[in-house]
Structure formats: C-alpha cells, structure tokens
N, C-alpha and C positions, 0 to 999 in steps of 0.2 A: 504494500500500500504506500510505498515511498513516493510514488508519482503524484502529481496534482491534477490528474484527469478525472472527469466525471464529477466534479464538485458543483453542487447546486447552491446558489445564493438566494436567500429569502430576504428581500430588502425593499425599501421605499426610497428611490432616488439614491443620492450619494451620502446622505447624512444619517440614514437609519438602516441598520443591518440587524435582522433578527437571528439569522443563522447561516452557517456554512455547513453543508451536509455532503457526506459521501456515503451513499447507501451501502449497506452490507448486511450479511446474515446475523452477525454478532456485533451489535452497536455499542459504542461508548459515547455517552452524553457528557459534555464538558461545559461548565459555566465559568466565564470570566466576569470581570466587572462591566466592561463596555467594549464594543468593537473598535479596533484601530484601523489599519489600512488594508487588511487582507480582503480580497475579492474572490469570485469564482474562477478568475483567471490567474491570480498571483497571490502566493502565500506571503505572509509577513513572518518575522521570527517566531512569534507565538504560535502561529498555525503550523509552522515546520516542526516545532517541538510537540504540539498536540498530535500531529500525524505520526511522529516517531514513537511517542509514548503509546498510542493506540496499537501500532504495529508490533512493538516489542512485547506488549502484554496480550497479544493474541486476538485483537479486535479486527474485524474485517471492514468496519465502517465507523463513522463518527458523526456527531452533530455538535458543532461549536456554537454555543448560545451565550447569552450574557444576562446579568442581573438587570441591566438597563441598555436598550438598543441604540442609543445615540452615539454616533461615531465621535471619537476624540483620541488623538495620540497621547493626550495627557488626562488621565481620569480626574486629576485635581482641578481641571478646567471645566468639568461638567457644571451645568447650571445648579445654583444653590437650592432651587425648588423643583420638585418632581412635576413632570407633565403626566397627570393621572391617566389621561386617554392613551398616551403612548405606553405607559406601564401596563394598562389593561390589554392593549393590543399585543404587547410582548407576551403576556401570560397566555393569551389566546393562541399565539403562534407556537409557544412551548408545548401547549396541550396538543395541538395539531401534529407537531413533529414527533413527540414521544407517543402520542396516541394511547392505546390501551396496552402497551407493552408492559407486561407484569414483571416486576423485579428488575427494572432497568438499572444498569450500572451508571451512576452519576458521579462525576468527578468535579468537586469544587476547586477551582484553580484561579482564584482572583488575588491572592496575596494581600498585602496591607492596604492597597488602594480601596478596599471596601470602606475604609474610614474617610474617603475623600469627600463624601457628602453625608448628611444626616439621614437620607432616605435609602441608601443602598442596602443596608441591613434589613430594612422593612421590605424591600424588593425580594431579598433572599427569603424572608419569612413567608411571603406570599407564594413563592415558588415551591418552598417546602410543603406548604399547605395544599397547593395544587396537586403535587405529585404524591402526597402521602397515601391516597387510595391504591396506588400502584405498587406500594411497598418497595421503594427504591433501595438499592445497595449504595449507600453514600460513601464516597471515597475522597482521598486527597493524594497529592503527589508527595511522597516522602513524609516528613514530619512537619507540623505547623511551624510558621515563622516565630521569631522571638515574641511577637505580639499575639501569638495564638491563632493566627489566621491560616487557612489552607494556602499552601505555597503556589505562586504563579509559575507556570511552566518554564518561563525564561530564567527563573532563579533556581532551577532544579537540574541535577544530573540524572541521566537516564537510569543510573544504578539505584536511585532512590525508590523506584518502583511506585506502584499505586496501592495505597494502604486504606484500611477502614477509617471512617471519620464519623464521629458522633455529632451529627448536625443538630440534633435536638438539644443537646447540652450546649452547643455553640450558640444557638440563637437565643438561649436564655440569658446570656451575658449582656 
C-alpha cells in the first residue's frame, strides 16, 4: 500500500477536507486535528506516515479524518470559535465513511495541537459518542506525549507501533 493510487478525497473546495480514503478489506481509521495540505493526488508528510503505519500493521486501506475539517498548516491558527454547521457536517461524513463497520480500529493521532482551541476536545467527545455504538478499538501510535495526548504520526517512529488507548479516560480530563 506504499503507493498513493486510488485515494479518494471527500472535501468542499480547497478549504474543507473531511477525509482521504483508500478503500481496503481491512480498514484503519485515523483522526488528526485538522487537515493540512494533502490531497487525493499528493501526500503530505503526515499522510506518508499514516500510509506506512497502516501498511506495517497489516491494514489494506485507511481513512484519514480529523476532529475539525478546516484546512490549516498550523492548527494554532484555527478560528477561536467553532462553526457548528461545519462540525455537524464533519460528524455526518465520519458516520458515512465508517458506516456500520463493527469494531473499527480507530487511531487517535493528533498530538498536542488538540489544545490549540477550546473546542477540539469537544469535537473529539462528539466523535467518540458517535462511534460508541460500533464498539471501536481505540488506538494510539506508541505512547502518549508528555502532555498525555495521542502522538501525531510525524512525531513517531514506525517501531512505536499502534497500541491500545483508553479514550474514555482521556476525554474525562
């Protein structure tokens, strides 16, 4: 799966990206904070790492989604206030992408930028609530950051692996 063929992008124009998807029998669902520069034609460093992590860990496909779908190369430059309509549409797209896939493997991979705005953790809570009926297997790359957040792929060695993550304990904080 190291190539970047057959990638489907779910987006609205250039400023909003809901997902990058490579369909496969055994899917890995990954959540970052917000999309950066990757498209269906060109991977960015984060996407290259996600693809390799999926491949190394035996996944045939992936869906890269985000807590918030507004593109920005700097998560700390996201708006201070959430656009609730955009957030609701993101939740709708997440539901469509994961569908009724029971026990999906979901990797949280956003790192410390989850603290970039006051609403990103609320977005995560809504995603956790949305997916709870599917009984996801919540994962992280390696161990949490020093601040206790699931590690971003660009800050992780492939040898760190994909490990269990207690998302319910995490969102209580």
